[in-house]
Structure formats: structure tokens, C-alpha cells
C-alpha positions in Angstrom: 36.2 28.2 14.3 33.3 28.5 11.4 31.4 25.8 10.2 32.9 25.5 6.7 36.5 25.9 8.4 35.5 22.6 10.5 34.6 21.1 7.6 37.6 22.1 5.4 39.8 21.0 8.2 38.2 16.9 8.4 38.4 16.4 5.0 42.1 17.0 5.5 42.2 14.2 8.1 39.8 12.1 5.7 42.9 12.2 3.2 45.6 12.0 5.3 43.8 8.6 5.9 43.2 7.6 2.5 47.3 8.7 2.2 47.8 6.2 4.6 46.2 3.3 2.7 43.4 3.1 5.3 39.7 3.2 4.2 38.1 5.6 6.3 34.8 4.2 6.2 35.2 0.5 7.3 33.4 -3.1 7.4 32.0 -5.5 9.5 33.1 -5.1 13.3 32.9 -7.9 15.7 32.0 -6.3 19.0 29.8 -6.3 22.1 27.1 -3.7 23.9 28.6 -1.2 26.0 25.8 -1.9 28.1 27.0 -5.4 28.9 30.7 -4.1 30.5 30.9 -4.2 34.5 34.5 -4.3 36.4 34.5 -7.9 37.0 35.1 -8.7 33.7 38.7 -10.2 32.4 40.3 -10.3 29.7 39.9 -8.2 25.9 36.9 -7.1 25.7 35.4 -5.5 22.0 33.5 -2.8 21.4 32.5 -0.3 19.0 30.2 3.4 19.0 31.0 7.7 18.4 33.2 9.5 19.7 31.0 12.1 21.6 33.9 14.0 23.7 37.7 13.7 23.5 40.3 15.2 26.2 43.2 15.3 25.2 46.1 15.2 27.6 50.1 15.5 25.5 50.2 11.4 25.0 47.4 10.9 26.8 43.8 11.6 26.3 40.6 10.3 27.6 37.2 9.7 25.4 33.7 9.1 25.9 31.8 6.2 23.5 28.3 6.1 22.9 26.6 2.7 21.2 22.7 2.2 21.0 22.9 0.6 24.5 24.7 2.7 26.7 28.1 5.3 26.9 31.7 4.4 28.5 35.2 6.0 29.1 38.1 5.2 26.9 41.6 6.1 27.9 44.0 5.9 24.6 47.7 5.9 25.4 50.6 6.0 23.8 52.7 4.1 25.6 50.1 0.9 25.0 49.5 2.1 21.5 52.7 3.1 19.7 53.8 5.7 17.7 51.8 4.8 14.6 48.1 4.3 16.3 49.0 7.0 18.8 49.6 9.5 15.5 46.2 7.7 14.1 44.3 9.3 16.8 45.9 12.4 16.5 43.8 12.7 13.4 40.4 11.6 15.0 37.1 13.8 15.7 34.7 14.4 17.8 31.5 12.3 16.1 33.8 9.7 14.7 32.6 6.3 14.4 35.0 3.4 16.0 36.3 0.2 16.5 38.2 -0.5 20.2 40.0 -3.0 21.8 41.3 -3.7 24.8 41.1 -4.1 28.6 38.5 -2.9 31.4 39.4 -1.2 34.5 38.3 1.4 37.0 39.9 4.8 37.8 40.6 6.4 41.2 37.2 7.8 40.6 35.6 4.8 40.1 34.9 5.2 36.5 34.7 2.2 34.2 37.1 2.7 31.5 38.7 0.5 28.4 42.4 0.7 27.8 42.7 0.8 24.5 45.1 -1.4 22.7 43.4 -1.8 19.5 41.4 0.9 17.7 40.1 0.6 14.2 38.1 4.2 12.2 35.2 3.0 10.9 33.4 6.4 9.7 35.0 9.7 9.5 32.6 12.8 10.4 32.8 15.5 8.1 29.8 17.2 9.2 29.7 19.4 12.5 28.0 17.6 15.9 26.3 21.1 18.3 28.2 21.8 20.7 27.8 19.3 23.7 27.4 20.9 26.4 24.6 23.0 25.5 23.1 19.9 23.2 20.3 19.9 20.7 17.7 22.6 21.6 16.1 23.4 18.6 13.5 22.3 18.1 13.3 22.6 13.8 16.8 21.3 14.0 15.6 18.2 16.3 12.7 17.3 14.1 14.6 18.0 11.0 17.3 16.4 11.6 16.8 13.4 13.9 19.8 11.6 13.3 21.6 14.9 15.4 18.7 14.7 18.0 19.6 11.3 18.7 23.5 12.0 18.7 23.2 14.7 21.3 20.2 13.7 23.7 20.0 11.0 25.3 16.1 11.7 26.3 15.1 11.0 22.8 17.0 8.2 22.4 15.5 7.1 25.6 11.7 7.8 24.1 12.2 6.2 21.4 13.1 3.0 23.1 10.4 3.4 25.6 7.9 4.1 22.2 9.5 0.5 20.9 9.0 -1.2 24.5 5.2 0.1 24.8 4.3 -1.4 21.4 6.2 -5.1 22.7 4.2 -4.9 25.6 0.8 -3.8 23.7 1.1 -7.4 20.8 2.4 -9.9 23.7 -0.7 -8.7 25.4 -2.8 -8.8 22.9 -1.3 -12.2 21.8 -1.7 -13.9 25.0 -5.5 -13.0 25.1 -5.6 -14.6 22.0 -5.2 -11.6 19.3 -4.2 -11.9 15.9 -2.3 -9.5 14.5 -3.4 -9.0 10.4 -2.6 -6.5 7.6 -5.2 -4.9 6.0 -4.9 -2.7 2.8 -3.3 1.3 2.8 -4.7 1.7 -0.5 -8.3 2.0 -0.3 -11.1 2.7 -3.3 -13.3 4.3 -0.8 -12.1 6.2 2.3 -14.1 4.9 5.3 -13.6 3.6 8.7 -13.9 7.1 10.2 -14.5 10.7 9.1 -11.5 12.6 7.7 -10.1 14.0 4.5 -8.0 11.6 2.8 -5.1 11.6 1.0 -5.5 11.1 -2.7 -3.3 8.9 -4.6 -3.2 7.3 -8.3 -2.7 3.7 -9.8 -1.3 4.0 -13.0 -1.2 0.5 -14.6 -5.0 0.4 -13.6 -5.6 3.9 -14.0 -7.7 4.9 -11.0 -7.6 6.6 -7.8 -6.9 5.3 -4.7 -7.4 7.0 -1.4 -4.5 6.3 1.5 -6.7 4.9 4.4 -7.7 6.9 7.6 -8.9 3.7 9.0 -8.8 0.2 8.8 -12.1 -0.6 10.2 -14.0 -1.8 7.4 -11.3 -4.3 6.8 -10.7 -5.5 9.6 -14.1 -6.2 10.5 -14.6 -7.9 7.1 -12.6 -10.6 8.9 -14.7 -11.1 11.6 -17.7 -12.1 8.5 -15.2 -14.3 7.9 -14.7 -16.1 11.1 -11.0 -14.4 12.7 -12.9 -14.0 15.9 -9.7 -11.6 17.8 -8.0 -9.8 16.3 -5.4 -6.4 15.5 -3.4 -4.1 14.0 -0.7 -1.9 14.9 -1.1 0.4 11.5 -0.4 3.7 10.2 -3.4 6.4 9.1 -2.8 8.9 7.2 -5.3 11.9 7.4 -5.0 15.0 4.8 -5.5 17.8 7.9 -3.9 20.2 10.4 -0.6 19.9 12.2 -0.1 20.6 15.6 1.1 19.0 18.8 -1.7 16.9 18.5 -1.8 16.0 14.9 0.6 14.1 12.7 -0.7 13.6 8.9 0.6 10.2 8.9 0.7 8.0 13.0 0.2 4.8 14.3 -2.6 3.2 15.6 -3.6 0.1 16.9 -7.5 -1.6 16.4 -9.0 -4.9 17.2 -11.9 -6.4 16.8 -13.6 -9.2 19.4 -16.5 -11.0 18.1 -19.0 -11.7 20.7 -18.1 -9.0 22.7 -19.2 -5.0 22.6 -18.0 -2.3 24.0 -18.0 -2.9 27.9 -16.0 -5.5 27.0 -13.2 -2.9 25.0 -13.5 -0.9 28.1 -12.3 -3.8 30.2 -10.0 -4.6 27.9 -8.5 -1.1 27.7 -8.3 -0.7 31.2 -6.4 -3.7 31.7 -3.9 -3.4 29.0 -3.1 0.3 29.8 -2.4 -0.4 33.6 -0.3 -2.9 32.8 2.1 -1.1 30.4 1.6 1.4 33.3 2.5 -1.0 36.3 5.6 -2.6 34.2 7.2 0.7 32.9 6.8 2.6 36.0 6.0 0.3 39.2 3.3 2.4 40.0 -0.5 3.8 39.7 0.7 7.2 39.0 2.9 9.2 36.4 4.0 12.5 35.8 2.7 14.2 32.6 3.7 18.3 32.3 3.0 19.5 35.5 -0.3 16.8 35.8 0.0 13.9 38.0 -1.9 11.1 36.8 -3.2 8.1 38.4 -3.8 4.7 36.7 -5.9 3.4 39.4 -8.3 0.9 38.8 -11.4 1.3 37.8 -11.7 4.1 36.0 -13.7 6.9 35.8 -16.8 6.4 33.5 -19.3 10.1 32.5 -22.4 10.5 30.2 -21.5 12.2 27.1 -25.4 13.8 28.3 -24.3 14.6 31.7 -21.4 16.6 30.4 -23.2 19.2 29.3 -25.2 20.2 32.0 -23.0 22.3 34.1 -22.8 25.1 31.5 -27.0 25.1 31.6 -27.3 23.2 29.0 -30.5 20.6 29.6 -30.9 19.5 26.4 -28.0 19.0 24.0 -30.2 19.1 21.1 -31.1 22.7 21.9 -28.6 25.5 19.9 -30.4 28.2 21.8 -28.9 27.0 25.1 -25.6 26.1 23.5 -25.2 29.3 22.2 -25.9 30.5 25.4 -23.4 28.7 26.9 -21.0 29.9 24.7 -22.0 33.5 25.4 -21.5 32.9 29.2 -18.5 31.4 28.4 -17.1 34.6 26.8 -16.0 31.9 24.2 -16.0 32.2 20.8 -18.3 30.1 18.6 -15.4 30.2 15.1 -18.2 30.9 12.9 -19.9 27.3 14.1 -23.7 26.2 13.2 -23.8 22.6 13.3 -25.0 21.4 17.1 -22.1 18.7 16.8 -19.8 20.8 16.2 -20.3 23.6 18.5 -20.5 20.8 21.2 -17.4 19.1 19.8 -15.7 22.9 20.3 -17.2 23.3 24.2 -15.5 19.8 24.9 -12.2 20.4 23.7 -11.9 24.0 24.9 -13.8 23.3 28.3 -14.3 19.7 29.2 -11.6 17.4 27.6 -8.1 19.3 29.9 -9.9 18.5 33.0 -9.7 14.8 31.9 -6.4 14.0 34.0 -7.1 10.9 35.1 -8.3 7.9 32.7 -11.6 9.1 32.1 -14.2 7.3 29.9 -17.1 9.5 28.3 -20.2 6.6 27.0 -22.9 6.8 25.0 -22.9 8.9 22.2 -25.6 10.4 19.7 -25.6 8.0 16.5 -25.6 10.8 14.3 -22.0 11.2 15.6 -21.5 7.4 15.7 -22.7 5.6 12.4 -20.7 1.9 12.6 -21.9 1.8 16.3 -24.8 -0.5 17.8 -27.9 1.7 19.3 -28.2 1.5 23.2 -30.5 -0.8 24.4 -34.1 1.0 24.3 -32.5 4.2 22.7 -32.4 4.2 19.1 -31.0 8.0 19.0 -27.9 6.9 21.3 -25.6 4.3 20.7 -23.2 1.8 22.6 -20.0 4.0 22.2 -16.9 5.3 24.6 -13.8 7.8 24.3 -11.0 7.1 26.9 -9.0 10.4 28.2 -5.9 10.5 29.4 -3.9 13.6 30.8 -6.2 16.2 28.3 -5.5 13.9 25.5 -8.4 11.7 23.3 -6.6 8.0 23.6 -9.0 6.1 22.1 -12.4 5.2 21.0 -14.7 2.5 20.8 -18.0 0.9 20.3 -20.5 -2.1 20.2 -20.3 -2.6 16.5 -23.7 -1.9 14.0 -23.4 -5.7 12.7 -27.4 -5.5 11.0 -26.6 -5.0 7.0 -30.0 -3.1 6.5 -29.6 -0.4 9.5 -25.4 0.6 8.1 -26.9 0.6 4.7 -29.9 3.1 6.0 -26.6 5.1 8.6 -24.3 5.3 5.2 -27.6 7.3 3.5 -27.7 9.3 6.1 -24.3 10.2 6.3 -24.2 11.1 2.3 -26.3 14.1 3.6 -24.3 15.7 5.5 -21.6 17.8 5.0 -18.2 16.2 5.0 -14.0 17.3 3.9 -13.6 13.3 2.0 -15.9 11.9 -0.8 -19.2 10.7 0.3 -19.7 6.9 -1.4 -21.5 3.8 0.2 -19.2 1.1 0.4 -22.0 -1.5 -0.8 -18.8 -4.3 -0.4 -19.1 -3.8 3.0 -22.4 -4.0 2.9 -22.6 -6.8 1.5 -20.1 -8.6 3.7 -22.2 -7.7 7.0 -24.9 -9.5 4.9 -23.1 -12.6 4.8 -23.5 -12.1 9.1 -21.0 -10.8 11.0 -21.0 -11.9 14.9 -21.7 -9.4 17.4 -18.8 -8.0 18.1 -16.3 -4.9 20.4 -13.9 -3.2 18.5 -11.4 -0.5 20.5 -9.1 2.2 18.5 -6.1 3.5 20.0 -3.9 6.3 19.4 -0.3 4.9 19.5 1.1 7.8 19.0 -0.8 10.3 22.1 -0.4 7.0 24.1 3.3 7.3 23.5 3.1 11.0 25.0 1.0 10.3 27.9 3.7 7.6 29.0 7.1 9.5 28.4 6.1 13.4 29.4 6.5 14.7 25.5 4.6 18.0 25.3 4.2 17.6 21.6 3.6 14.2 19.2 7.0 15.5 17.0 9.1 14.0 19.9 7.5 10.6 19.7 7.7 10.5 15.7 10.7 9.8 14.8 10.2 11.7 11.0 7.1 14.2 11.7 5.9 16.0 9.0 7.3 19.6 8.4 6.7 22.0 6.2 9.6 22.7 3.6 12.5 24.9 4.5 12.0 28.4 3.6 
């Protein structure tokens, strides 16, 4: 039967319910979670959920009903319901949401089942659910119609339940470590805290352009100046850049700062936090991610950024000719890039990043690409910074925070001279805040979406964001 005919048939049933004087879109219903039911339960129980299957057998029928917590089989029997209620049941469809009252029993196959004694239609479906046996496999529909994905795919519901669990574990871990959760502005007068192209919006009352934040960093560090010593924000940030399996323009990030700390303290915190989450969820140091087996056992591997290039014959990473020769030897396209750091970043993404399966810290970066980080002792051209890679993905970035206002302004001025996709304006208010003395500190950012990808085994960032941004339908 075509979808149009099915919808016409369901609308006819909708009219039938109304003709009986019954509101097909009900109201409050007292219920228990399906997952709380068990064979020892005596007496009447009340549940509510969506009907996923109906198997009719003359004067009886078995259905599967789901709620957020689980699934149960329910049994409609004419002899129990009576003529009127069983006639109403004939006008129930797969996808309807109903309230049910009855008693539990165990079938001869050992399945917990609810014998229905009364039911209430709570919401009549008009649309058509995807065919049960195939589920919702079309990726485009899964992302555009996440509600159908969540109805039809238990693994999708499990993924997003896991995401919530991970976020709660992060909060509990940090709260117990003395960190305070804060909120900072999502609209900035100056885009800062990261190198990215911002989204621009306009405030009508003030008649001024604003930028959706690309990172909360500079506001969080203002709080350190103000005397808040351990702060974190699980924030939404926005970057007006490409969309891929690893990038969504709107994403979730954990960013935290600890006064009197440094990048080494952030490294220890990162290890302990993620190791704790993995062991709490999986009860093991090892998990699967695609065809990879990731071992989270401590301590995690550490590699100096400068040493990454030597295997490709690049002894001096500042020598562009050595870099280009490495590209030639590896038969890699430079994609028209000429900047040394862009070339090295491309080489890293192509040849090094995919090999960083077990958690690995890349440490000690050039100052040119780390304008907010404190210099490495005795090496002003390098900074105290690390990036964390797991499963071939960049998961975290951290450094010892630069708290010298004079040096910070100098870095900002140098940054303005370099090509960039974002407007280059010095945040003088931030510089002024540093002039009131910010304590030495360590700062850390963790990409929540990518971390959830790894821990749930999802190959695309769109699988772990409920409503990812998509191109308009053609």
C-alpha cells in the first residue's frame, strides 16, 4: 500500500476515534518505566509507550511496546477487554502511543508479558514508520528525521543515552575535583580564543555586529583574574567552516582552567578523567573503535612535536625544502600550500594522525601556532602545550597559559600580520584583564563530540549530535 493510502487509512481511524467521543491526543497519564517491571511484580501495573509491532490472531493480539527505558510484550485478549475495548483496539496502529493497565505474567516461552485489562489512546499516528525488519538505514533520513531514527533504531537511542552518561560523569569528576561550572557569553564582540572563521550576527538594539563564539577561552581566563581558581564550561561553540564526518559547525566542547597549574597538570587530569570514564562504562582498559582496538592503560604515550617529522627525513622542520621533499618522496599532494605550518599540518593529518590509535600526547609546539601558551623554559620559540589523539582523532588541546600581558599583546600583534580566515582585532579588554595579574594556570579543551564518537564506536560526528547541520533538501 502506498504511503498516501496508508495515511488516508490512518486519518479514517482518527475520525473513527473522534466519532466515538474519544480525544485521540490524550493528556497526563500516570505510568511506570517499563524497565522497572519484573516477574515478581504482583497486582495491577500501568505503563505507557509506543506500539512497535502488532501480531493479530482473531480475538487476541500480541504487541511490542517501548518507552525510553525499554520494551515489553503486551497481550490484548477480547475475553478480558470486552467487546467495546477490543473494537477500539482494532483501530490501533503500529506507531500509536497508548497507556496500558494490566497484570504481568510469563508466557510458555519465558517472556515477561502484560495482560491488558484497560488501555487509553494517548497519541494517534498519521505518518508511516519505516518497515520494522529493515529499520531506518538511510543515513540522510536518520539525520534529517532524528525522531524516526530514535524510534526505529535502539542503537541510536543507546548512543545518545551514553552521551548523556558521559557528560554527567565529566561533571561529577570535575565537581569532585573542586572545579566550578560556569557560563560565559555565546555572542562576542571580538572572535578570539582559537583560529577559526566565525559566524556573524547583528544586534538590532545596539546596532552592532557580534560573533558566535569560536571558543570560551578568554572569558574563562578573565574569571581566573577575578579569583575563581578552578572553572569549567561544557559549552556550545561555532565555527563557520566545512562539514565532514569530523566537523559540525556547532559543536560541544569542555574547556577548563586551573589556577597555579600548568600543561603537565592538565595532562594528568586528562588521563585520569578519560581513563575513569572508560573503566566506569566498560569495566576494562580496552575498547573497540571501528576495526581498531584502543588500549587506555596508563601511562599514555608522549611524543615531541619536533620528533614527528624525522621519520620522513625532515631533520629541521623550519626548512621548507626538506618538507616539500618529504611530500615528493611520499607521493603526497601539497594542495597548493606554501606556509610551513600548513604543510606540516597536512603531513600530520595524512601520515601521523591515523596511526595514533592508543591515547598519545603530542607535546611542545611552536609559538607561532600557540599564541596563548607560555614558552618552553629556555626555548622561547616553543611552548608548553599538548594535543591528545585517540583512535586517530584529535580529542584534546591544552597548555600552560600565557599570563604576561606585555608578551600576550606582542603575540596578538604578530598574529595580526599572518593570513587568517577570521577578523584580526586585538582584544584590548583581555589584555587589560591580564594587567590585573592572572595567576599561572593550566587550561584544557576536550572535544566532547569526538570523545563520544570514540566511546560509542560511531564513525561520524553526525551520529553523536542529535540534530547535525545539513544542506537544504534539493
